[in-house]
Each structure stands twice: as structure tokens, then as C-alpha cells.
TIKOLTI-395002 format. One record per atom (N, C-alpha, C, CB): x, y, z. Coordinates in steps of 0.02 Angstrom, whole numbers, plus 50000, padded with zeros to 5 digits. Each point is the difference from the previous one (the first is absolute). Glycine has a CB too. Example, Ala and Ser with C-alpha at 12.3 -4.5 7.8 and 13.67 -1.06 7.14 Angstrom:
2
506604971650390 499555005950000 500455006050000 499054994150062 500775011249902 500425005950003 499615005550037 500594996849892 
END
This chain:
269
506745004751479 500714997150020 500385005950024 500034990549913 500475006250124 500425003350036 500445006649972 499954988650049 500355008349868 500245000949969 499755006649951 500344988050037 499125012549966 499615001749961 500105010750044 499044982949960 501235020949986 499815006950010 499435005549993 500884996349983 499175001949952 499275005749950 499654993749949 500835015349973 498624986250042 499414997149954 499545005549961 499944990150088 500065008549855 499445006749960 499554994549989 500725011049923 498704990850067 499664995949987 499075003449959 500984992650115 499225006149850 499455002449929 500005009650024 498824985149984 501495017450000 500165007450021 499895003449931 500944997950101 498425005149919 499895007049942 499955007850034 499234991249921 500975013250034 500285007250037 499385003349952 501665000250033 498345006250007 499745004949951 500315006950022 498864993249977 501235010949969 500155007250004 499775003549970 500714998150022 498625007550033 499725004149970 499224995549961 501395008049991 498604986450042 499314996149968 500254998049930 498965007450062 501744992149936 500154994849922 500314995350043 500295008049878 499824984450094 500224994750021 500564997449958 498954998650049 501665000850008 500965001749965 499904991749998 501045013250074 498924984349996 500384992949992 499294995550009 501435002750062 498734992949914 499164994850000 500304991950010 499115008649888 500644991850179 500284993350025 500504995150009 499335002749979 501275003850014 500714995650024 500054997850055 500545005449945 499654987650037 500474994950069 500674998749987 499064993150026 501035007950036 500894998750000 500124997650088 500475012149887 500034983550111 500204996250079 500865002249983 498924986050028 501245017250047 500684999849999 500374998550061 499835006949916 500614987750095 500124997050050 500715005050024 499364986749959 500735011850115 500535003350045 500754997149963 499135000250130 501205005349857 500744996749951 499775001549923 500394987950086 499155015049882 500014997549937 500095008149982 499224986749989 500795012149924 500035005849962 499664998449951 500945004150032 498605002749965 499384999549947 500275004749940 498904998650095 501095001649846 499915005249962 499345001649968 501094997949990 498675005850029 499465002749944 499995005649937 499534996950101 500425001349841 500215002949949 499384999749947 501284997250032 499055009549928 499055001649943 500385006249976 498504996650081 501055004549859 500005007049957 499945003150055 499504999049886 500675009050098 499835006050033 498864999949982 501785008449968 498114992050073 499185002350026 499654991650020 499775013549895 500664981750126 499944994149996 499405000850076 501404994449923 498925008750118 499665000650073 500564997350048 498684997849961 501775000650035 500604997450042 499745005050051 501134995649920 499325009550084 499815007350042 499474998150052 500185008649895 499204988950091 499405002550024 499954994750027 499525007849934 500814983950068 499994995450035 500515002250066 499644991749891 500975012650102 500455002250065 499605003850034 501095000349954 498655004750020 499455002750067 499664998749991 500145006850033 499194989149959 499704996050019 500164995950082 499885000749864 500584996950114 500324993850052 500295004650056 500424989649905 499745017250075 500075005550057 499765000350048 500125004749943 499184995450030 499485004250019 499625007849979 500564992550072 499825008249893 499935008749956 499234998949981 501405002949926 498225003750137 499344999549983 499565002249945 500234999550094 500415004749849 499695001549926 499864991949982 500785012949955 499314983450048 500234994449985 499274993450024 501525006450021 497944994049950 499304997550036 500214991949980 498885011849979 501104983050054 499874993950008 499404999049983 500734998950071 498924997749870 499434998449995 499634994050009 500295007649949 500514987450056 499714993549998 500704994950024 498955003549892 501184992850131 500484995250030 500205001250053 500304997849918 500115000450096 500475000150057 500614999750021 499304997550003 501155008150011 500844998550051 500004996250048 500335009849991 500154983650009 500064999450076 500924999350001 498554992650036 501525010650018 500845001650021 500134997150077 500065012749923 500354982250072 500124997650069 499654997050025 500425006450015 498784990349953 499484995350021 499805006550025 500324986350025 499615019449957 499255006050031 499755001649925 500545008350130 498824992049873 499825004449938 500085009550019 498994988049958 501175013849978 500165005250008 499625005449979 500844994650004 498405000949968 499685006949956 499615006250042 499764990849903 500335013350112 499775004550040 500495004250056 499024992149974 501805003250009 500365003750039 500285007949979 500234987850034 499915015450013 500445006949962 500754997849966 499485009050102 500604995749858 500784998149990 500414999650053 499935004849908 500025000350157 500425002650058 500054992250024 499555014350035 499874982449980 500054994550051 500284995349940 498925002050106 501094996849840 500344995849948 500675000350007 499185001549925 501115004450077 500645001249996 500364997850090 499705010949880 499914990050159 500194998350061 499894992050006 499725012350046 500024985049906 499984993350015 500464994849959 498875003450034 501625001549914 500514998749970 499895000849940 500334993950073 499305008049891 499765001149916 500625007049980 498244996350010 501945005349942 500415003949978 499954999449928 500654999650098 499345007849868 499825002649959 500335005749956 499254995350065 501335003249892 500475006149983 499645002649927 501304994650063 498655010849945 499795004849932 500235001749939 499725003450072 499984996649898 500315002249908 500355006749993 498944994449944 500675010850106 499965008050011 500095000250068 499215003849911 501334995250121 500095001550082 499885007150023 500864991350001 498745007450023 499735008650026 500525004950049 498714994450007 501165012149987 500705004450036 499635001450059 500735006749899 499474993050145 499715003450061 500455005150047 499314989149998 500555016349978 500615005250017 499745000350074 500315008249877 500214993050190 500055000350041 500104994650056 499615008349941 500384985550014 499924992950045 500764997449973 498424996350002 502035001750053 500554997649980 499874992949979 500635007950069 499904989649888 499924993049958 500124995950075 500585002249848 499894997050171 500264997950082 499325000750041 501365005649996 498374998450012 499385002050042 499544995349981 500175012150008 499574988749941 499724995749964 499994992450010 500235008949941 500444989250056 499924992849988 500204997450071 500274999649864 499895003250183 499924998250086 499495000550016 500845003150036 498895003249950 499104999350021 499714993749977 499755012549984 500254985249944 499774993649976 500204993350029 499975006549909 500724993950118 500404995050002 499554998150097 501485004649887 498244999750136 499785000750056 499164997350019 500965009649989 498844992849944 499384997450001 499944993949971 499645010050004 500824988849947 500064992049972 500224993250074 500605007149853 499904997850185 500224993250057 499455000950052 501434999849992 498175007450017 499714999950074 500335000550047 499374994749971 501175008950011 500685003050052 500445001449991 499814996250050 500535009950009 500225003749963 500904999149991 498835007250033 501244994949910 500665000949967 500485003550031 499474999449913 501144997750117 500585002850027 500235005649946 500334988650069 499955015749941 500345004749950 500664997649981 499425009550047 500874988949996 500714996149970 499804993549951 500715003050120 498834993249905 499824993349962 499865003149922 499374992550116 500245011349895 499775002649933 500495001949965 499085003350035 501345002049993 500415004549928 500374992849977 500395015750048 499844979750014 500474995749961 499594993949951 500945002550107 498694996149893 499424998749954 499955003549931 499444998350106 500405006249903 499895007049967 500735001249956 499135005450110 501414996049911 500584998949965 500184995649958 500185003950073 499684989349946 500164994149972 499614999849924 500184994250128 499235005449887 499455000349951 500285005349935 498974997850108 501195007949901 500235004349960 500524998849982 499495006250034 500964990249987 500704997949984 499844996349945 500584999750109 498954995749897 499774995249950 499914999849938 499694998850070 499695009249926 499535004049966 500735005449965 498564998950098 502095000949930 500285006549959 499585006950031 500254992049875 499535007950164 499705006350028 500455005250033 499074992950016 501025012849971 500345004150066 499695000550051 500485005949943 499974993250115 499535000850057 499705008450004 500744989250070 499505013949922 499475005550009 499305001249969 500985003950016 498884990049937 499235001249974 499594997550067 500184997149854 500324999750193 499404999450057 499565005150043 500704991750006 499935014549985 499905005650043 499485006149938 501454997050094 498495000049869 499455005549950 499234997349988 501115003649924 498595001150068 499195000550003 499774994349939 499915015050040 499824980149987 499844994849953 499675001249931 499954994750101 500765002449860 499874999349930 499975006949983 499394989149997 500805018850030 500005004549966 500675002749982 498945001150043 501045000249893 500594998849966 500224995949965 500105004050060 499624988849942 500464995449995 499814997349932 500204997950126 500445000749844 499964996149932 499464995750000 501175000049984 498454997249952 499794994849988 500284994050024 499685006149923 500724995150051 500494990950043 500115000950086 501044997749876 498925007550128 500275003050084 499124996450039 501005017049968 498604986849995 499334997750020 499944990950024 499565010949904 500564987150028 499894991649993 500624997450052 499534999249851 500975001550162 500514998550048 499425000450056 501305005149949 498445003250071 499964999350079 499414994450003 500395013650042 499114984249905 499544996350021 500274991650019 499205009249925 501294991250040 500234993150016 500444999150066 499954998449874 500385009250143 500075001850066 499524998650065 500535007449929 498954993950044 499534999050036 499684992150015 499905012149957 500194987049991 499764992350011 500424993950047 499555003149877 501054998050114 500704999150013 499985001250079 500535004349875 499434999350162 499925001750057 499304998150034 500845008249963 498604993750006 499424996250018 499744993850012 500005007249961 500414990449987 499884990450005 499394997949985 500694998350092 498905003049865 499175001049989 500004991049990 499655015549922 499924983750098 499734990549971 499904999549924 499174997450110 500505007049865 500045002349946 500035005249960 499764993150029 500515005149912 500255007149978 499895000749935 500815000850075 498795003049886 499915000149942 500315008749982 498904988950005 501285007149934 500575007649958 499785000449932 501264998250060 498235008849954 499825003749932 500305002549939 499505002050074 500734994749877 500515003449961 500575002950024 499195001449945 501114994850085 500765002950059 500365000749941 500124992850130 499885005749803 500705000349963 499815004749934 500514986750042 498825018349980 499905003049949 500185007750015 499154990749964 501195011249968 500515004350015 500655003050006 499324997050014 500874994349986 500734998750045 500584999949950 499444992250095 501025010749899 500454997749982 500344994050006 499875009150003 500614987649960 500374993750002 500394998150070 500125002349874 500165002950140 500444998650069 499505000250060 501145006049953 498204998950039 499535000750062 499594993950006 499935012549990 499914984349961 499724993549988 500324994550052 499815003449871 500844998950087 500304992850072 500145001850056 500564994049937 499535011650097 499845002550054 499504997550034 500435007849959 499144993850017 499284997850011 499884991550014 499705010949914 500544988250037 499754992149998 500604996750055 499454999149849 501095004950175 500424997950057 499485000550055 501205004149959 498514999950042 499415000650078 499424994750007 500085013349994 499794986449945 499444996649999 500344988850013 499225014449893 501354987950078 500504991949990 500074999450086 501005001549858 499115003650174 500194999450080 499494998250042 500775008149988 498474996049984 499224998150041 500224992249982 498805011649976 501004984849967 500164993849983 500114995750050 500375004249914 500264994950123 500404996550004 499824998650095 500895004649870 498544999050145 499804998250047 499474994950007 500435009650015 499264988349924 499674994949966 499305001450055 501164990149944 498775014350083 499294999550051 499395002949968 500695001550105 499605005149866 499415002649967 499804998949919 500285008050092 499404994049890 499684998949947 500145007249945 499084991350080 500925007549844 500105004349964 499484999949937 501184999550051 498695009249931 499624998349949 500145007349957 499054990550067 501535007349887 500125003949948 499515003249951 500854993850019 498805010749972 499825003149942 500195003949945 499534998250067 500544999349870 500345003849968 499964996149923 500735004950114 499334999749837 500044999249926 500624999849966 499055005150005 501504994750019 500615000350000 500154993550031 500095012450000 500644985549991 500164993250013 500895001750046 499124992949862 501075012750121 500725003450031 499874999250056 500375008449932 499244992150139 500164997550061 499914994050018 499865008850022 499964986749930 499804991950008 500774996549984 498525000449950 502225002250022 500344997649963 500384994850063 500015010849891 500014994950144 500604996450071 499514996450038 500975010150027 498594990249994 499454996650043 499504993349977 500025012350036 499914981850029 499794995549971 499215000650012 501144993450008 498655003749948 499135002549992 499834992049986 499885015049931 499444984350111 499644993750023 499645001049960 500084997550106 499305004249883 499515002749954 500015007649958 499444992350084 500145007949859 500025004549957 499194999849976 501404998849969 498355007450048 499214999449987 499985003649925 499495001050142 500274999549814 499915004349955 499105003649993 501174992349944 498585014750066 499665002149980 499685005949980 500224992350034 499205005349912 499755002549951 499425003550000 500564992749964 499295013150032 499245002050012 499784997950054 499765000049900 500445001150170 500045000250084 499774990749999 499455016650054 500674980249917 500064992550009 500654995550016 499125002249926 501224994250087 500434996750028 499924993849951 499985005450126 500444996049773 499744994949965 500434996049994 499315005149952 501284994950101 500474993149967 500455000050059 500055000849854 500314991950190 500355000950064 500564994249970 498955004150112 501474997449903 500664995449995 500445003750049 499944995849870 500724997650121 500525001950036 500405003449969 499894992350056 500795009749954 500425005949984 500234999849918 500455000150134 499364995249838 500104999349922 499465002149968 500674991150007 498705011350028 499525004149968 500245006749991 499154993450044 501325010450011 500335006249991 500395000649935 500065000550122 500314993249852 500494999849916 499564998249960 501124996150024 498315002249998 499614998949941 499555007149981 499954986250033 500135018850012 499695005949988 500595003349975 499035000050084 501434999449920 500815003949978 499874997849920 501104997750126 498784995449857 500105000549919 499505003849953 500494989050020 498795008750023 499385000849963 499725005550011 499844990150000 500115013750071 499835003450020 499104997350014 501175007849949 498304999050061 499504998250026 499414998349985 500555004250041 499714996749884 499434998649933 499684993850004 500665005949921 499734989650083 500014992250000 499114999550087 502164996349946 497985008650085 499344998250050 499555002149977 500395000250089 499495005549871 499585004749983 499174993449989 501245011749930 498874983750026 499554995949971 499554996550052 500804998849907 499754999850152 499724996650081 499595003550028 500914995650031 499235010549960 499555005350038 499595001949986 500555002750028 499394997849904 499215001349924 499554993050037 500815004249828 499574989650165 499434994150019 499775000150071 500524992249917 499895011350132 499734999250058 499405005650003 501164994850051 498875010549897 499415003450027 499524998549960 500525008550047 499644987649883 499484997549998 499544994750015 500485005649957 499624990150075 499844995950036 499485002550072 501174994749940 498825011050078 499765002950021 500175000150087 499314998649884 501355001450148 500255000950046 499935004750044 500464995149943 499085011250047 499905007350027 500495004649957 499694996150130 500705004149820 500105004949968 499575004349947 500854993950035 499095012949969 499555002549928 500475000649954 499115006750048 500774992449904 500365000949936 499685002349928 500594991650061 499785013949947 499545003249941 500685001549958 498765006450064 500874990649869 500265000049931 500604998650019 499335007449936 500984986250097 500744996150004 500215009050044 500334987749848 499765016150161 500315004550028 500064998250077 499615008049907 500934997150114 500164997950072 499705003850036 500954996249986 498755002250073 499975006450039 500055001250062 499505001349931 501104994050079 500485002350067 500355005649990 500184989450032 500035009450032 500255009749990 500774997650050 498425011650010 
END
């Protein structure tokens, strides 16, 4: 389908010979916002890293299709050039590389063309104003000395300027105060306005979702998606937590869908 952006088919992923994801499937269409929720250790971040092609995460079975192309075996930088973007829970500090230089270089790689300095500065300042970031951060080393909130803003700043076809936001709201969450949410809302790209928001909280339009919600437990629904599923989690979904994960495991289940213990990391 022309509108299909991402299709994950029966994806199983191992880290250091331990299977973390077990037959995960999901589809994201252009313009859609999907939320992946679940308790700590459910395997949510593993899915994000696997989709981005992190070599530490070994795909043992299943397929990842992005914009009609099979991505299995593609490197992370190739996926980024093709339009995938992953924000990190704990963004790295890179001494000696200016934030502005990094973003401009990434934009040129993404567009496969030179980006004029004056055009870049205009786009950068507009995005920084939206995120309430001081312009001086553009001339500082990437994330060096940034607070936790500023690091997360830096990730959203990159997303706004790169305009990826698919943005995967991994626990973007973790460790942020209320005001910082609102500011980051504004950046995500701005990305949503275009309705051309897709969003996969990975979280175990719901604060960042309060002002966002959500199309589908997926609940992951023990490396499996055990429930998929609309935005109302977020409210269900708010009311009753994740406990209600644990039995579903146990049933899937008991019926032999590939998960090693040891005395009822969660072996996902």
C-alpha cells in the first residue's frame, strides 16, 4: 500500500544470545502516531534499537519493511539516510562537535545535498525558539554540560530539522519536569502537523501524550505485544496500570509462541 510506512512482521530479537522480543508485529501508516507502552523491562527500547539497526541487537527471525523496502541487514546510518530517526533515553555527549555542526551535517546526509548556512541558521533558530532553547546551545559541544531536559530538547530539535519519515522517540519524557515535558510535547506536536511522517512513541508514562493525537496504542509485556487499541487504551493504563495485561502475556507464553518461560519469571531485560 502506498500509505504504508513501516511494517514489522514476526520480529524476534536477541541480545547476547538471550531472546528479548518474540514475534512482534505492527504496522504504521504515514501520518499516524503510535504509542508503545509497557512496564520496565518489557522490551520496548529493544524494539527501537532493532528497528534502527543497532548491531548489538540481533534479528533472529522476522522482517522489517520501511517505505516498501526490506531493511533487514541495513546499517543504522543507511536507515537514518532513508528517513528513520531514533531519540535516545540517555543522549550521548560528544566533546569537540558543535550541536549546530552535527545537525547541519546530518541534514545534508538526509537531503543528499548541501544546506546553505543562512537557510540552516534560519531553520535552527525557529526550531530553538519553539523549544525555548537559548541560541547559544547551537555553538556548544553536542550535549556536553547540557541538563537532562536540554539533552531531550536537543533530540527533538534534531527531529524537527531532519524531518524524518519515521521518528522513534524512546522515553523522551523520562527524567523531565512538568514544564520540560510541555515544551518537548510542543516539538512533537509541530512534527505531527505535517502528517507526512510517522511517530512511534515508546514510554511507560503518559505525560508526553496528554496534548498529542494518538492513533494506536500497543501494550508490550515480556517481549510481546499483548494488546493493541486506540487512544482510549492509554486511559485504561492510567486507570489500572499494566497489571491487567500480565495474564495475557503468560497465556501467550504458555501456548508456545516461542518465549522461554521460567517459573513465571520475566526474562526480558
